[in-house]
Each structure stands twice: as structure tokens, then as C-alpha cells.
C-alpha positions as CSV (number, residue, x, y, z in Angstrom):
1,M,15.1,2.6,12.3
2,S,12.0,0.0,12.2
3,F,8.5,1.8,12.3
4,E,7.2,-2.2,13.1
5,K,8.8,-2.0,16.6
6,M,7.4,1.6,17.4
7,Q,4.2,2.4,19.6
8,I,1.3,3.9,17.5
9,R,1.5,7.3,19.4
10,D,5.4,7.3,18.7
11,F,4.9,6.5,15.3
12,V,2.1,9.4,15.0
13,E,4.6,11.9,16.7
14,K,7.6,11.1,14.4
15,V,5.3,11.7,11.3
16,A,4.2,14.7,12.7
17,D,7.4,16.5,13.3
18,K,9.9,18.2,11.1
19,S,11.7,15.2,9.7
20,P,10.4,14.4,6.3
21,T,10.4,10.6,7.1
22,P,8.3,8.6,8.0
23,G,6.3,10.5,4.8
24,G,3.5,9.9,2.9
25,G,4.6,6.2,1.2
26,A,5.3,4.8,4.8
27,V,1.7,6.2,6.1
28,S,0.1,4.7,3.0
29,A,2.1,1.3,3.9
30,V,0.8,1.3,7.5
31,V,-2.7,2.4,6.8
32,A,-2.6,-0.6,3.9
33,C,-1.5,-3.0,6.5
34,L,-4.2,-2.2,8.8
35,A,-7.0,-2.9,5.9
36,A,-5.3,-6.4,5.3
37,A,-5.9,-6.8,9.3
38,L,-9.5,-6.0,8.6
39,N,-9.9,-8.7,5.6
40,E,-8.6,-11.2,8.4
41,M,-10.9,-10.5,10.7
42,V,-13.7,-10.7,8.8
43,A,-12.5,-13.7,7.7
44,Q,-11.8,-15.1,11.0
45,L,-15.3,-14.2,12.1
46,T,-16.5,-16.1,9.0
47,L,-14.8,-19.3,10.1
48,G,-16.3,-19.2,13.5
49,R,-19.8,-20.0,11.8
50,E,-20.9,-23.2,10.6
51,D,-23.5,-21.5,8.3
52,Y,-20.6,-19.9,6.1
53,A,-18.9,-23.6,5.8
54,E,-18.9,-23.5,2.1
55,W,-16.5,-20.5,2.1
56,H,-14.3,-21.3,4.4
57,A,-11.5,-22.5,2.3
58,E,-11.8,-19.0,0.7
59,M,-11.6,-17.4,4.1
60,E,-8.4,-19.2,5.2
61,R,-7.0,-18.4,1.5
62,V,-7.7,-14.6,2.4
63,I,-6.2,-14.9,5.7
64,E,-2.9,-16.4,4.6
65,E,-2.6,-13.7,1.7
66,M,-3.7,-11.2,3.8
67,E,-1.0,-12.2,6.6
68,E,1.6,-12.2,4.3
69,I,0.9,-8.9,3.0
70,R,0.9,-7.4,6.3
71,H,4.5,-8.5,6.5
72,V,5.6,-7.3,3.4
73,L,3.7,-3.9,4.1
74,L,5.6,-3.1,7.4
75,E,9.0,-3.7,5.7
76,L,7.7,-1.7,2.7
77,A,7.2,1.5,5.4
78,D,11.0,1.3,6.4
79,A,11.9,0.7,3.0
80,D,10.0,3.8,2.1
81,A,11.7,6.0,4.3
82,E,15.4,4.5,3.6
83,A,14.8,5.2,0.1
84,F,14.2,8.9,0.6
85,D,17.3,9.0,2.9
86,E,19.1,7.6,0.0
87,V,18.1,10.3,-2.7
88,M,18.8,13.1,-0.1
89,N,22.2,11.3,0.3
90,A,22.7,11.2,-3.8
91,Y,22.1,14.7,-3.9
92,K,24.6,15.9,-1.2
93,L,27.8,13.8,-3.5
94,P,30.4,16.3,-4.3
95,K,30.2,17.8,-8.0
96,G,33.5,19.3,-8.2
97,T,34.8,17.8,-11.1
98,E,32.9,16.1,-14.4
99,E,33.8,12.4,-12.7
100,E,32.0,13.3,-9.7
101,K,29.4,15.2,-11.5
102,E,28.7,11.7,-13.5
103,K,28.7,9.8,-10.7
104,R,26.2,12.2,-8.3
105,K,24.0,12.1,-11.7
106,K,23.7,8.5,-11.9
107,S,23.4,8.0,-8.1
108,I,20.7,10.0,-7.9
109,Q,18.8,8.4,-11.1
110,E,19.4,5.1,-9.1
111,A,18.0,6.4,-6.0
112,L,14.9,7.9,-7.7
113,K,14.3,4.5,-9.1
114,R,14.0,2.8,-5.9
115,A,12.2,5.8,-4.4
116,A,9.4,5.1,-7.0
117,H,9.6,1.1,-6.5
118,V,8.8,1.1,-3.4
119,P,5.7,2.7,-3.2
120,Y,4.9,1.3,-6.5
121,E,5.2,-2.0,-4.4
122,I,2.7,-0.6,-1.8
123,C,0.3,0.2,-4.4
124,R,0.4,-3.5,-5.9
125,C,-0.9,-4.6,-2.4
126,C,-3.3,-2.5,-1.9
127,R,-5.1,-3.6,-5.4
128,D,-4.9,-7.0,-3.6
129,I,-6.1,-5.7,-0.3
130,V,-9.1,-4.5,-2.0
131,K,-9.4,-7.5,-4.1
132,A,-9.8,-9.8,-0.7
133,A,-12.4,-7.1,0.4
134,H,-14.4,-8.0,-2.0
135,V,-14.5,-11.6,-1.2
136,V,-14.8,-11.3,2.3
137,A,-17.5,-8.7,1.9
138,K,-19.5,-11.3,-0.8
139,W,-18.8,-14.2,1.1
140,G,-18.1,-13.4,4.8
141,N,-19.8,-12.7,7.9
142,V,-22.2,-10.4,6.9
143,N,-22.4,-8.9,10.6
144,A,-18.8,-7.7,9.6
145,I,-19.5,-6.3,6.1
146,S,-18.6,-3.0,7.5
147,D,-15.5,-4.1,8.2
148,A,-14.9,-5.3,5.2
149,V,-16.0,-2.1,3.5
150,S,-13.6,-0.1,5.8
151,A,-10.6,-2.5,4.7
152,A,-11.7,-1.6,0.9
153,E,-12.2,2.1,1.5
154,M,-8.7,2.4,3.7
155,A,-6.8,0.3,0.8
156,H,-8.0,2.7,-1.8
157,G,-6.8,6.0,0.1
158,A,-3.5,4.0,0.8
159,F,-3.4,3.4,-2.9
160,Q,-3.9,6.9,-3.8
161,S,-1.5,8.3,-1.6
162,A,1.2,5.5,-2.6
163,K,0.4,6.3,-6.0
164,A,1.0,10.3,-5.5
165,N,4.4,9.5,-3.9
166,V,5.5,6.8,-7.1
167,L,4.2,9.8,-9.7
168,I,6.4,12.5,-8.0
169,N,9.8,10.5,-7.9
170,L,8.7,9.5,-11.7
171,K,8.8,13.4,-12.7
172,S,12.8,13.6,-12.2
173,I,13.8,10.2,-13.9
174,K,15.1,10.3,-17.0
175,D,14.6,6.7,-18.1
176,E,11.7,7.1,-20.6
177,A,11.1,3.4,-20.8
178,F,11.2,2.8,-17.1
179,V,9.2,5.9,-16.3
180,E,6.7,5.1,-19.2
181,N,6.3,1.1,-17.9
182,M,5.7,2.0,-14.4
183,K,2.8,4.6,-15.4
184,H,1.2,2.0,-17.5
185,E,1.3,-0.6,-14.5
186,L,-0.1,2.4,-12.4
187,R,-3.4,3.0,-14.6
188,T,-3.6,-0.9,-14.5
189,F,-3.7,-1.0,-11.2
190,T,-5.8,1.9,-10.4
191,G,-8.5,0.5,-12.7
192,E,-8.5,-2.6,-10.8
193,V,-8.5,-0.9,-7.3
194,E,-11.5,1.2,-8.6
195,G,-13.4,-1.3,-9.9
196,E,-13.0,-4.0,-6.6
197,L,-14.0,-0.7,-4.7
198,E,-17.2,-0.2,-6.3
199,N,-18.0,-4.2,-6.1
200,V,-17.5,-3.7,-2.4
201,R,-19.8,-1.1,-2.3
202,Q,-22.7,-2.5,-4.0
203,T,-22.5,-5.7,-2.3
204,A,-22.4,-4.0,1.0
205,K,-25.8,-2.3,-0.2
206,Q,-27.1,-5.6,-1.5
207,R,-26.5,-7.8,1.5
208,A,-26.2,-5.0,4.4
209,A,-28.5,-2.0,2.7
210,I,-25.2,0.4,3.5
211,E,-25.6,3.7,1.2
212,F,-23.0,5.2,-0.6
């Protein structure tokens, strides 16, 4: 199943039904994708204005980066659902003999690592989206600054959602080095995302008197 090819209404209905996929990870990827698109829109609206000519190169960079991230996020939405299915299939493996038990245990751990890695990559994308939102909020068309704020706020929400999906999987992973490394990375991402979100809010306050 490719969520990219689904109508918005169909995707929402699929999320709402009793199937566990698409879940929080896939939804966070789609939300982050929309946030990236908003950054692109602000950059596009800036390119059309000569009074922002000195920032056109930066806006072109944002457009290129956000377009690439959008494609990655749509792939991650599918990958998140696939990773969940892999975990469920691993738990269903036979466990009648010692050999089967070991094989099942190994398969579960490998599947859980992938299930943690996919939303981790969504977190990384969200971090980059919030950073780009600061760029377009600071140097982009001021008439579209609320869209830059929307991009940052949505990416932050998607980040928190994806982060929760990483952490829930880490709880069941036995590889302590893998778990600690990923937690360390998440702490770093969290600091960066929250710092850039505050920068976006302050920039919006300074440039457009938007209060938070």
C-alpha cells in the first residue's frame, strides 16, 4: 500500500479505522510533509519579489531541500506501516523448539530496531524542516510569515509524534548500545527543534507583531 497515491479523504478514513496502520509514525510523516510544503510556498512567494532579491539564492536552496524531504517523508510513511507489520509478523513466528525460539527472538529484535529507525528518520526530517522555517520566517516574504510559523509548529508536532514512536519501540529493544545511541540523538534533535521553533516565534513577533 502506498499512502502517497491515496486521496486525502481515503487516508484519513484509513487512519480512523480499526487497523493499527497507518498509525502515529505515518501520520507524523504526512504532517511533516505538509510543513515542508509550506516552507516551499513561502520561499516561492519570496522569489517572485524583487525587494527580496538578495535572499533569492537562499530561497532556492530551501525549495530544493524541502522538495527532497517531502519525497523522503512520503517513503517513510509507507516504511513506518511496513515496519509495524514486520514486528507483528515476527511475534507470530513459531516458538515450539529452542531453535524456533531463538530465531523468533532475533527476528523480533531486528524488526523492533527497524520500527524505531523509521520514526527516528522522520524526527531528523522534522528537525530540518523547522530549521528551514526559521530561514523563510527571517528572510522570506513577510506577507507569508504566518505560513512559516505554521510550518515550524506543524513540524514540531510531527517531531513529538515521531519521537514517541521511537521511544515506544526502544523500550523492547535489548541492544543497550543501540538504545542509548538513539536516545542521545533524540535529545540532540529535541534541543535543536525547540530552539529553532522559538527562533521562528521570536522572528514572527519582531517582523509581524505575532504574539505567542
